[in-house]
C-alpha positions as CSV (number, residue, x, y, z in Angstrom):
1,X,0.0,0.0,0.0
2,X,1.0,3.6,-0.3
3,X,-0.5,5.1,2.9
4,X,2.5,7.2,3.9
5,X,3.8,7.9,0.4
6,X,3.3,11.4,-1.1
7,X,4.3,10.8,-4.7
8,X,3.3,8.2,-7.3
9,X,5.9,5.4,-7.7
10,X,6.8,2.5,-10.0
11,X,7.3,-0.6,-7.9
12,X,9.7,-3.1,-9.5
13,X,9.3,-6.6,-7.9
14,X,12.4,-8.7,-8.2
15,X,12.7,-12.5,-7.8
16,X,15.6,-14.1,-5.8
17,X,17.4,-14.8,-9.1
18,X,17.4,-11.1,-9.9
19,X,14.8,-11.2,-12.7
20,X,12.0,-8.7,-12.6
21,X,8.7,-10.5,-11.9
22,X,6.4,-7.5,-12.6
23,X,6.1,-3.8,-12.3
24,X,3.3,-1.8,-10.7
25,X,3.5,1.4,-12.5
26,X,2.2,4.8,-11.3
27,X,0.9,3.7,-7.9
28,X,-1.5,6.0,-6.2
29,X,-0.2,8.1,-3.3
30,X,-2.0,7.6,0.1
31,X,-3.9,4.5,-1.2
32,X,-4.4,1.6,1.1
33,X,-5.0,-0.8,-1.7
34,X,-2.7,-3.8,-1.7
35,X,-0.1,-3.8,-4.4
36,X,0.7,-7.5,-5.1
37,X,4.0,-8.9,-6.5
38,X,2.1,-11.7,-8.4
39,X,4.5,-14.3,-7.1
40,X,7.4,-14.8,-4.7
41,X,10.0,-12.0,-4.8
42,X,13.1,-11.2,-2.8
43,X,12.8,-7.4,-3.1
44,X,11.1,-4.4,-4.5
45,X,12.7,-1.4,-6.0
46,X,10.6,1.8,-5.7
47,X,11.4,4.6,-8.2
48,X,9.5,7.8,-9.2
49,X,6.5,7.0,-11.4
50,X,7.4,6.8,-15.1
51,X,11.0,5.8,-14.5
52,X,10.5,2.1,-15.5
53,X,8.9,3.1,-18.8
54,X,11.3,5.9,-19.5
55,X,14.3,3.6,-19.0
56,X,12.7,0.6,-20.8
57,X,12.7,-1.6,-17.7
58,X,10.4,-4.6,-18.2
59,X,9.4,-7.9,-16.6
60,X,12.1,-10.5,-17.4
61,X,14.9,-8.0,-17.2
62,X,17.7,-8.8,-14.7
63,X,18.8,-6.7,-11.8
64,X,22.5,-7.3,-10.9
65,X,23.2,-6.9,-7.1
66,X,24.9,-9.2,-4.6
67,X,21.6,-9.9,-2.8
68,X,20.2,-11.6,-5.9
69,X,21.7,-15.0,-6.8
70,X,22.5,-16.0,-10.4
71,X,21.2,-19.2,-11.9
């Protein structure tokens, strides 16, 4: 949910292997609606709304960081 968030965000849900599971784009500030990952994830990267589209980030892309293991 976005209860204490004042700006719209893109929420990038990342699986344990580093691949993006899905993206909740342009979430609504102050909303108490649940924002689901649509499956098991290890983390979520929150960025300013529109960033995912602007940078061409999409489900299936891979995030490289030491907390995500490679397969």
